[in-house]
N, C-alpha and C positions, 0 to 999 in steps of 0.2 A: 571819042578819041582819047588816048592815054596821054597824060602829061609827064613831064620830066621827073616829077616827084615819085611817080610809080615805076620809073625806068630802072632797070638793073643791068649793069655791064659786068661781064666776067671775062678775064683773060685766062685762056686755057692753054696749057702745054701738054701735048699728047704725043709720045714717041718723037720728041724733038720738033714737032710741028706746033706753031703758035697760031692761035685763033682768038678773036674777040667775039664774044656772043652777047647779044642784047636781047633782053626779055622784059616783061613787066610783072609787077606784083600779081600773084594769083593766076598767071598764064599757064603754069605747069604745076602738077601735083607734087613733084619732087625734082631735085637736082638731077637724078639719074634719068628721068624722062626727058628733061631739057637737053642733057648731053647726047642722049641717043637720037633725039629728033633733029638737033641742029648740026651735029658733027658726023652723023652716018657712020659710026664706028663699027668695024668688022669685029666679030667675036667679043662683043661687049658683055662679058660675064656669061656664065652658064644659063642664067635666067633671062638673058636678053636685055639687061639693063634696068630691071625693075627693082633692084636693091634687095633681093630676097636670099641670095646665095653667098654673098661676100667673096666672089671670085675675082672681081675687078677691084682696083685700088684707086681711090679718089683722095687726094691730099689737098686740103684747103689751107691756103696761106694768105696773109695780107688782107684780111677783111676790113673794109672801110665802110662806114655808115652803119645803118641799123641792121645787124645780122640776125635779128629775130623775125624779119619779114619773110613771108612765104614766097617762093618763086612762082 
């Protein structure tokens, strides 16, 4: 069982839709995989959200806590 120390909460705004996503340290290989899996975004970049083509835009603001942890 995961503890709160390993929990990560993200507030996401996508096309004026607000969502809060919760995950745990090392649950996903990247932020792009997390967003694709949790938000079911249509047309999430030409590469399907794996972060290889730079056609989607992710703007990260307001990081709190240890930003060096892997998602």
